[in-house]
C-alpha positions in Angstrom: 79.5 24.2 -70.7 80.4 21.5 -73.3 84.0 21.3 -74.3 84.1 21.1 -78.1 87.8 20.6 -78.3 88.1 17.3 -76.5 87.9 13.9 -78.2 84.5 12.2 -78.6 83.7 9.9 -75.6 81.6 6.8 -75.3 80.9 5.3 -71.8 80.5 1.5 -71.5 79.4 -0.5 -68.4 82.4 -1.5 -66.4 81.3 -5.0 -65.4 78.4 -7.5 -65.6 76.2 -8.7 -68.4 75.8 -5.2 -69.8 79.6 -4.8 -70.1 79.9 -8.2 -71.8 77.1 -7.4 -74.2 78.4 -3.9 -75.1 81.8 -5.2 -76.0 80.4 -8.1 -78.0 78.1 -5.8 -79.9 80.8 -3.3 -80.8 83.2 -6.1 -81.8 80.5 -7.7 -84.0 80.0 -4.4 -85.9 83.8 -3.9 -86.4 84.4 -1.6 -83.5 86.4 -3.8 -81.1 87.3 -2.2 -77.8 91.0 -2.4 -77.0 92.2 -2.1 -73.4 95.2 -4.4 -72.7 95.1 -3.5 -69.0 91.7 -4.5 -67.5 92.3 -2.3 -64.4 92.3 0.8 -66.5 89.1 2.7 -66.9 89.9 4.0 -70.3 90.3 2.3 -73.7 90.4 2.8 -77.4 88.5 1.5 -80.5 91.2 1.1 -83.2 88.7 1.4 -86.0 87.4 4.7 -84.5 90.6 6.6 -83.8 88.7 9.8 -82.8 86.8 8.3 -79.9 87.7 7.6 -76.3 86.2 4.8 -74.3 85.6 5.1 -70.6 84.1 2.5 -68.3 81.5 3.5 -65.7 78.6 2.0 -63.7 75.4 2.0 -65.7 73.8 4.7 -63.6 76.8 6.9 -63.8 76.8 6.6 -67.6 73.4 8.3 -67.7 74.6 11.1 -65.5 77.8 11.6 -67.6 75.8 11.8 -70.8 73.2 14.0 -69.2 75.8 16.6 -68.1 77.8 16.4 -71.3 81.1 15.1 -70.0 80.5 12.0 -72.2 78.9 12.1 -75.6 77.6 8.5 -76.0 76.7 5.7 -73.6 75.4 2.2 -73.6 73.4 1.4 -70.5 70.1 -0.3 -69.5 67.0 1.5 -70.8 65.5 1.2 -67.3 68.4 3.2 -65.8 68.2 5.7 -68.6 64.5 6.3 -68.0 65.0 6.5 -64.3 67.8 9.0 -64.3 67.3 11.1 -67.5 66.7 14.8 -66.9 63.3 16.4 -67.6 65.0 19.0 -69.8 65.6 16.5 -72.6 69.4 16.8 -72.5 69.7 13.1 -73.4 68.6 11.7 -76.8 68.0 7.9 -77.0 69.5 6.8 -80.3 68.6 3.1 -80.1 66.4 1.5 -77.5 66.8 -2.2 -78.4 70.4 -3.3 -78.7 69.4 -6.9 -78.2 71.1 -7.8 -74.9 70.5 -7.1 -71.2 66.9 -8.0 -71.4 64.8 -7.8 -68.3 61.6 -6.4 -66.8 60.9 -4.1 -63.9 58.3 -5.7 -61.7 56.4 -5.3 -58.5 57.4 -8.2 -56.2 55.9 -9.5 -53.0 56.6 -12.4 -50.6 55.2 -15.8 -51.6 53.6 -15.9 -48.1 51.1 -13.3 -49.4 49.0 -16.1 -50.9 45.9 -14.0 -51.5 47.9 -11.2 -53.2 48.5 -12.1 -56.8 47.7 -9.0 -58.7 48.7 -5.3 -58.2 45.0 -4.5 -57.7 45.1 -6.6 -54.6 47.6 -4.3 -52.9 44.9 -1.9 -52.0 43.3 -4.7 -49.9 46.6 -5.4 -48.2 47.2 -1.7 -47.4 43.8 -1.4 -45.8 44.5 -4.5 -43.8 47.8 -3.1 -42.5 46.2 0.3 -41.8 49.3 2.1 -43.0 51.0 2.9 -46.3 52.8 0.0 -48.0 56.6 0.4 -47.8 58.1 -0.1 -51.2 61.9 -0.6 -51.6 63.4 0.1 -55.0 66.3 1.5 -56.9 63.9 3.1 -59.3 61.8 5.6 -57.3 60.9 7.7 -60.2 59.5 4.9 -62.4 57.9 3.2 -59.4 56.3 6.3 -58.0 54.9 7.2 -61.4 53.5 3.7 -62.0 51.7 3.5 -58.6 50.4 7.1 -58.8 49.0 6.7 -62.3 47.6 3.3 -62.2 46.7 2.3 -58.6 44.7 3.7 -55.7 46.5 2.9 -52.5 48.8 4.6 -50.1 52.5 3.8 -50.4 55.9 5.0 -49.1 58.9 4.8 -51.3 62.2 3.7 -49.8 65.1 4.3 -52.1 67.5 1.5 -51.7 70.9 0.3 -53.0 72.4 -3.2 -53.1 70.4 -6.4 -52.7 66.6 -5.9 -52.3 65.4 -9.4 -52.0 66.0 -9.6 -48.3 64.0 -6.4 -47.6 60.6 -8.0 -47.0 62.1 -10.7 -44.8 63.8 -8.3 -42.4 60.9 -5.9 -42.4 62.8 -3.1 -44.2 59.9 -3.0 -46.8 56.7 -4.7 -47.5 57.2 -5.1 -51.2 60.1 -4.4 -53.6 60.2 -3.2 -57.2 63.2 -4.6 -59.0 64.6 -6.0 -62.2 63.8 -9.6 -63.2 65.5 -11.6 -65.9 65.2 -15.3 -65.2 63.2 -15.2 -62.0 65.5 -17.7 -60.3 66.6 -15.3 -57.6 63.0 -14.5 -56.7 62.2 -18.2 -56.2 65.3 -18.7 -54.1 64.2 -15.9 -51.8 60.5 -16.9 -51.8 59.3 -13.9 -53.7 56.8 -13.6 -56.6 56.1 -10.9 -59.2 52.5 -9.7 -59.3 50.2 -9.9 -62.3 49.7 -6.4 -63.7 52.9 -5.3 -62.0 55.3 -5.2 -64.9 56.3 -1.5 -65.0 58.4 -1.9 -68.1 60.5 -4.2 -70.2 64.1 -3.2 -70.7 67.3 -4.0 -72.6 70.5 -2.2 -73.5 70.1 1.3 -75.0 72.4 3.7 -76.8 72.1 7.3 -75.6 73.8 10.5 -76.5 74.1 14.1 -75.3 71.7 16.1 -77.4 73.5 19.4 -77.2 76.8 17.8 -78.3 75.1 16.3 -81.4 73.7 19.7 -82.3 77.0 21.6 -81.7 79.6 19.2 -83.1 79.5 17.9 -86.6 82.1 15.3 -85.8 79.9 13.9 -83.0 76.9 13.9 -85.3 79.0 12.0 -87.9 80.1 9.5 -85.3 76.5 9.0 -84.1 75.4 8.3 -87.7 78.3 5.8 -88.2 77.4 4.0 -84.9 73.7 3.8 -85.9 74.4 2.7 -89.4 76.5 -0.2 -88.4 74.7 -1.2 -85.2 71.3 -1.0 -87.0 72.6 -3.0 -90.0 74.0 -5.7 -87.8 70.8 -6.0 -85.7 68.6 -6.1 -88.8 70.8 -9.0 -90.1 70.9 -10.8 -86.7 67.7 -12.8 -87.3 68.1 -13.3 -91.1 69.7 -15.9 -93.4 70.7 -15.7 -97.0 69.4 -18.6 -99.2 70.8 -19.5 -102.6 68.9 -22.0 -104.8 68.7 -23.2 -108.4 65.2 -23.2 -109.9 64.0 -24.4 -113.3 61.8 -21.9 -115.2 61.1 -20.0 -118.4 62.3 -16.5 -117.2 63.3 -14.5 -114.1 59.8 -13.0 -114.1 58.1 -16.3 -114.0 60.2 -17.6 -111.2 59.6 -14.3 -109.3 55.9 -14.9 -109.6 56.2 -18.4 -108.1 58.2 -16.9 -105.2 55.6 -14.2 -104.5 52.9 -16.9 -104.1 54.8 -18.2 -101.1 54.7 -16.8 -97.6 58.3 -17.0 -96.3 60.6 -16.5 -99.3 59.6 -13.0 -100.6 63.0 -11.5 -99.7 63.5 -7.9 -98.7 62.0 -6.2 -101.8 61.9 -9.4 -103.7 64.1 -12.2 -105.0 67.3 -11.7 -107.0 67.1 -14.0 -110.0 69.9 -14.6 -112.5 70.5 -17.1 -115.2 72.6 -20.2 -114.7 74.7 -21.2 -117.7 74.4 -25.0 -117.9 76.4 -27.4 -120.1 73.2 -28.9 -121.4 71.6 -25.6 -122.2 68.7 -26.1 -119.8 66.7 -23.2 -118.4 68.0 -22.9 -114.8 68.1 -19.7 -112.7 69.8 -18.9 -109.5 67.6 -17.4 -106.8 69.0 -15.3 -103.9 66.6 -14.7 -101.0 66.8 -13.2 -97.5 64.6 -15.0 -94.9 64.0 -14.9 -91.2 65.8 -17.6 -89.2 62.6 -18.7 -87.5 61.1 -19.3 -91.0 64.0 -21.4 -92.4 62.2 -24.7 -92.4 59.1 -23.2 -94.1 61.4 -21.4 -96.6 63.1 -24.7 -97.6 59.7 -26.4 -98.1 58.5 -23.4 -100.3 61.7 -23.5 -102.4 61.2 -27.2 -103.1 57.6 -26.5 -103.9 58.6 -24.1 -106.7 61.1 -26.6 -108.0 64.3 -25.4 -106.2 67.3 -27.6 -105.6 71.0 -27.2 -104.5 69.9 -24.9 -101.6 72.7 -23.1 -99.8 72.1 -21.3 -96.5 74.5 -18.6 -95.2 74.4 -16.2 -92.2 74.0 -12.5 -92.9 76.3 -10.0 -91.1 74.7 -6.6 -92.1 71.7 -5.3 -93.9 72.2 -1.6 -94.8 69.2 0.4 -95.7 69.1 3.3 -98.1 68.0 5.6 -95.2 68.2 3.8 -91.8 65.2 4.7 -89.6 67.5 5.1 -86.6 69.4 7.9 -88.4 66.3 9.7 -89.7 64.7 9.5 -86.3 67.8 11.1 -84.8 67.9 13.9 -87.3 64.2 14.6 -86.8 64.6 14.7 -83.0 67.5 17.2 -83.3 65.4 19.5 -85.5 62.7 19.8 -82.8 
């Protein structure tokens, strides 16, 4: 039974890249985690006085959110999908927090020179005349992948710790593990198979569904988290551009902007008159563009007669009705 009288709790990874990314994300959106004693497994967020922070292993975070002892958690999406319950007790609030990116792959020894695709594993299994032994920390995701997509016999070996040594010592024939840079695989003479990417993953924000339904305070906190995290992530790859442009009217300048590919803005440009000493017709144009389109945007602004271009980072882009919040409300009504 969920205790409605306790404080709202959020679980964060206790160490590693997920821990660093979680703290940075929360700090970037104004929810800095404060724990002066790094040996303590509890902390606070000064700007969210009604919430307790606890630190756990990523897999334990999923279990805690699933059983309701914790309301929110940030963990890897791969771990969430592996450990979530079939009864839908966990609601995934945001699946792309922008850090902890990796893929879950089928991996074999480099010495298997003729085996480069998952479809080739059937040939290897027939050659060995026994099921292929597959070591993994993700038996549910791995078993579903092999059962649904490939026709060969396999034996799952649920493992913990380092998997890369398993084929060398004969503990397993192949492994299914997370890959980020691929350096560890090369160092251990392993290779991912073509067609063997089970999923791509990054950090995910999850919540206990029953708690969201039964506690208005928890639902309000979820909305606040999604509002600020979503606004920050939307702004992450955007820049604000200010430029002065000669023209007859705001409407005429807007038409010039709309003829370009990169400088259309969110709904359109903001155009306001510049009061000049000489009485010339100048207008200030404010635009939001993607970072990877900055060079193109500068060229387009010059093409429409712009000058005095100023570029600034964007911290947040708040929408009238954030999709993350509307998706949460819709999921809770089902």
